[in-house]
C-alpha positions, -999 to +999 in steps of 0.1 A: -060-216-503-039-195-525-039-158-517-041-130-542-026-123-566-014-159-569-050-173-570-057-151-601-058-162-637-035-144-661+001-132-664+023-111-642+031-078-659+060-057-647+056-020-644+067+013-629+040+035-612+060+067-606+082+085-632+088+118-649+096+132-683+106+167-695+068+175-695+077+185-659+111+181-642+124+149-659+154+149-683+141+128-712+113+133-738+082+112-731+088+088-759+125+083-748+113+074-713+088+049-727+113+033-750+138+030-722+115+011-700+103-011-728+139-020-738+144-033-703+115-058-705+089-038-687+053-043-698+040-009-687+050+023-671+036+058-665+046+094-669+034+109-636+047+144-643+040+170-616+007+188-620+010+222-603+012+259-609+050+263-605+065+260-640+100+255-626+092+219-619+056+212-629+033+211-658-002+226-658-018+197-677-018+160-676+003+146-704-016+128-731+003+095-735-023+078-758+001+078-788+029+062-768+014+027-765+027-004-783+010-037-788+032-052-761+036-022-739+011+003-723+014+036-707-008+046-678-020+083-681-009+097-647+003+127-628+019+135-595-007+158-580-002+185-553-021+207-529-008+232-503-006+225-466+020+198-461+041+205-430+075+191-438+081+201-474+102+230-487+073+242-509+046+232-484+031+207-510+015+173-506+025+147-531+001+120-544+006+098-575-025+092-595-024+064-622-052+063-647-060+100-645-081+116-672-060+140-693-086+168-687-081+165-649-074+200-635-046+208-611-055+218-576-063+254-570-042+274-545-069+269-519-080+233-526-072+211-496-055+177-499-087+159-489-107+178-515-080+169-541-079+133-531-117+129-532-118+146-566-091+123-579-107+091-566-140+100-583-122+098-617-114+061-610-076+067-607-054+045-585-040+069-559-007+063-540+008+082-511+042+092-525+076+089-507+063+093-471+097+091-455+113+115-480+093+144-467+086+132-432+049+124-435+035+125-399+010+101-385-017+129-384-010+136-421-011+099-430-045+096-414-058+125-436-048+104-467-065+072-455-088+070-485-058+065-509-054+031-524-017+026-515+015+039-500+049+037-516+067+012-494+098+018-515+107+049-536+140+044-555+149+080-562+144+089-526+165+060-515+195+067-537+194+105-532+185+109-496+183+074-480+147+082-473+128+059-496+109+037-472+072+037-465+071+009-440+065+030-410+036+048-427+021+016-440+023-002-407+008+028-389-022+029-412-026-009-410-025-008-372-053+019-375-073-007-394-069+011-427-066-014-455-039+002-475-020-014-503+018-012-509+038-002-540+074+000-550+084+025-577+113+044-593+102+080-592+126+083-621+137+117-635+168+105-654+191+132-640+209+103-622+207+065-622+172+065-607+156+038-629+148+001-625+150+002-587+114-006-577+085-020-595+052-039-593+043-073-608+006-070-616-015-102-623-040-096-652-056-117-679-042-094-706-022-062-710-046-033-712-047-001-693-081-009-678-070-044-667-038-031-651-057-004-632-085-027-621-059-052-608-040-025-590-071-014-572-080-049-562-045-056-549-037-082-575+001-075-575+032-076-554+061-052-552+098-058-557+133-044-559+148-076-574+132-107-558+102-127-569+073-142-548+059-173-565+031-182-541+015-174-508-012-196-494-029-206-462-033-243-455-047-256-422-037-223-405-002-224-419+011-195-441+032-210-469+055-188-489+075-197-521+100-173-535+133-168-553+164-173-533+163-152-501+181-149-468+150-139-448+113-145-451+092-125-427+056-124-418+047-090-402+015-084-383+001-057-360+022-038-334+056-056-334+042-091-340+063-111-366+074-145-376+106-151-395+129-177-411+165-170-420+192-189-438+210-192-471+192-195-504+158-200-488+130-206-514+101-216-491+089-213-456+059-222-435+046-203-405+019-211-378-008-185-382-019-192-346+014-177-334+007-144-350-015-122-328-028-100-355-058-092-377-036-089-407-002-099-421+021-090-449+051-109-463+086-095-469+115-114-484+150-101-489+185-113-495+220-105-484+225-082-513+197-058-502+170-069-527+134-071-515+099-082-524+067-073-505+032-087-507+002-066-501-014-070-466-038-098-461-067-095-436-078-126-418-115-118-420-112-116-458-093-149-459-119-166-438-147-154-460-130-168-492 
């Protein structure tokens, strides 16, 4: 049985889910950002400019990107939204990325809590991601507060190259171990003040390239994340997990606690693992190579696989 998104009809579309323009603290004009990603064979991107009261780094409105779409390229209306109360942040602000946000969405008030903001955002139908958890030392207690979010950034490129704090693996695995069915994303968080583009992206499986189709696929987990490698198939056959991918040095199945199965070598393109040897209710797949390029599946839950 093929697992999602590899069991879905349609095409894989490449996109960035976290990026900025000069509408907030990015360097380039919105159209320049769009054209840049389009010229590097992306199919979609977003302009998730900061939405907050401080005009030094944030805008007070969601940017209207409706005029920036092409026939072969779409732009997700988005924002990086904030609320007060984050412990380890210089401004005391929480950071969430909302893709598919209505342009009339209001920024949080000075007294709105992060849970109130998250609930209000989810009601709009946006896809909400916990941004760069390692970058500002998201604690376990704080992660639990955000458990209603759709996803966590397992990789943030700007945080990686500027601070070596771009991972979200610890936060993701903590939430998964708490039985919270979080998804995973990789993104640039591009600002264009340095070479912070084309470092992390998602491949979304959809029947055609529209904003609604991309957002629906994201919320259903019909995608995988990458910094340079490709996953071609993941399936479960007779209690074996089978993975096919581009050339890698390691293919790893990660489950709850510290449970894991792995295969290492040179130019590995496939591997099989005995699911009976993984004492876990869920697993996720990671592949990487000797050059530091990665790809991650979303987590799979065994009860959902058995029901399929």
